[in-house]
C-alpha positions as CSV (number, residue, x, y, z in Angstrom):
1,M,-0.3,-77.8,53.7
2,G,3.3,-75.6,51.4
3,V,5.8,-77.4,49.5
4,T,8.1,-79.3,51.7
5,R,12.1,-80.2,50.9
6,H,10.9,-83.2,50.9
7,D,8.8,-83.0,48.1
8,I,11.0,-81.3,45.9
9,R,13.3,-84.0,46.7
10,E,11.1,-86.4,45.1
11,S,10.0,-84.4,42.2
12,E,13.6,-84.3,41.0
13,F,14.2,-87.5,41.6
14,I,10.8,-88.7,39.6
15,L,11.5,-86.2,36.3
16,I,15.3,-87.5,36.6
17,F,14.1,-90.8,36.6
18,E,11.8,-90.5,34.0
19,K,14.6,-88.7,32.0
20,S,16.3,-92.2,31.3
21,F,13.0,-93.2,29.3
22,R,12.7,-90.1,27.9
23,E,14.0,-88.7,24.3
24,E,12.7,-84.7,25.3
25,S,14.8,-82.3,26.8
26,I,14.8,-81.4,30.6
27,G,13.0,-78.3,29.3
28,E,10.5,-80.4,27.4
29,L,10.0,-82.6,30.2
30,I,9.3,-79.7,32.7
31,E,6.8,-78.3,31.0
32,I,4.7,-81.7,29.8
33,S,5.2,-82.3,34.1
34,L,3.6,-78.4,34.4
35,D,0.2,-80.0,33.9
36,N,0.9,-83.5,36.4
37,E,-0.3,-82.5,40.0
38,A,2.0,-85.1,41.6
39,V,4.7,-83.5,40.3
40,T,6.2,-79.8,41.8
41,I,7.7,-77.8,39.1
42,N,9.3,-74.6,40.6
43,D,12.5,-72.7,40.4
44,E,14.8,-75.8,42.7
45,V,13.4,-78.4,41.1
46,K,14.4,-76.9,37.8
47,Q,17.2,-76.0,38.6
48,T,18.6,-79.3,40.3
49,V,17.5,-81.4,37.0
50,E,19.1,-79.2,35.0
51,G,22.7,-79.3,37.4
52,V,21.9,-83.0,37.8
53,F,22.1,-83.6,33.7
54,S,24.9,-80.8,33.4
55,K,27.1,-82.4,35.6
56,L,26.3,-85.7,33.5
57,D,29.5,-87.8,33.6
58,E,30.8,-86.1,36.5
59,I,28.2,-87.3,38.7
60,D,27.7,-90.9,37.0
61,S,31.9,-91.4,37.6
62,V,31.5,-90.7,41.2
63,I,28.7,-93.4,41.4
64,A,31.1,-95.8,38.5
65,S,33.8,-95.9,41.1
66,F,31.6,-96.7,44.4
67,S,29.5,-99.2,42.6
68,K,31.5,-102.0,42.6
69,K,29.7,-105.0,41.7
70,R,27.7,-103.3,38.7
71,S,28.5,-100.6,36.2
72,I,26.7,-97.9,35.5
73,D,24.4,-99.5,32.2
74,R,23.4,-102.2,34.8
75,I,22.5,-100.3,37.6
76,P,18.0,-100.2,37.7
77,K,17.0,-96.6,36.5
78,I,15.3,-96.3,39.5
79,N,18.3,-96.8,41.8
80,L,20.2,-94.5,39.2
81,A,18.2,-91.3,39.9
82,A,18.6,-92.2,43.4
83,L,22.1,-92.2,43.0
84,R,22.2,-89.1,40.6
85,L,20.3,-87.0,43.0
86,A,21.6,-87.9,46.0
87,V,26.0,-87.6,44.6
88,Y,24.3,-83.9,42.8
89,E,22.5,-82.6,46.0
90,I,26.1,-83.7,47.8
91,L,28.6,-82.1,45.9
92,Y,26.8,-79.3,44.7
93,G,23.7,-78.8,47.6
94,S,25.4,-78.9,50.5
95,D,23.9,-75.6,51.8
96,K,20.7,-77.1,51.1
97,A,21.2,-80.5,52.8
98,P,23.3,-82.3,54.4
99,M,25.6,-85.0,53.4
100,K,23.5,-87.8,55.4
101,V,20.8,-85.6,54.8
102,A,21.2,-85.7,51.0
103,I,21.9,-90.3,51.5
104,N,18.8,-90.7,53.8
105,E,16.5,-89.6,51.5
106,A,18.0,-91.3,48.3
107,V,17.5,-94.4,50.4
108,G,13.7,-93.7,51.6
109,L,13.0,-92.7,48.1
110,V,14.6,-95.9,47.0
111,K,12.5,-98.0,50.1
112,K,9.1,-96.5,47.9
113,Y,9.9,-97.0,44.6
114,A,12.2,-100.4,44.7
115,Q,12.9,-103.4,46.0
116,D,14.8,-104.3,49.6
117,A,18.7,-105.0,47.8
118,D,18.2,-101.6,45.8
119,V,17.9,-100.4,49.2
120,S,21.3,-101.9,50.5
121,F,22.4,-101.2,47.3
122,V,21.9,-97.7,46.9
123,N,23.1,-97.3,50.7
124,G,25.7,-99.2,50.6
125,V,27.4,-97.2,47.4
126,L,26.3,-93.6,49.1
127,G,27.7,-94.8,52.5
128,A,31.3,-95.8,50.9
129,Y,31.3,-92.5,48.7
130,S,30.2,-90.2,52.2
131,R,33.1,-92.1,54.0
132,S,35.7,-91.0,51.2
133,L,34.8,-87.6,51.5
134,E,35.3,-87.8,55.1
135,N,38.7,-89.1,55.2
136,K,40.1,-86.4,52.3
């Protein structure tokens, strides 16, 4: 069975989440992850994870402006990883996945890895962001 877009997105999410706890560079983190069979490492994963961290200030600014109840530093890291990936995909990866798909995938990842309240929070932030884009 081949690698699906969902597998790639989940690997991107895992690496983004892991980077929030580690000092290694993205390149080093990817190198370490090559031995982990649970994580898919390919050019698309590398490009997205590097892209997220190269645009982190812009991405976090979007998240902060739509997270009315929590500042960036108070958002649980698991939620922040999902939000960062989704916002990056919406801003820079629309050719790979429509906005609704990026949001649904982010919510699905939070459902899998976080708590029920986190699902509502992530969905709310991304929903507000997507509505702001549709109203432009």
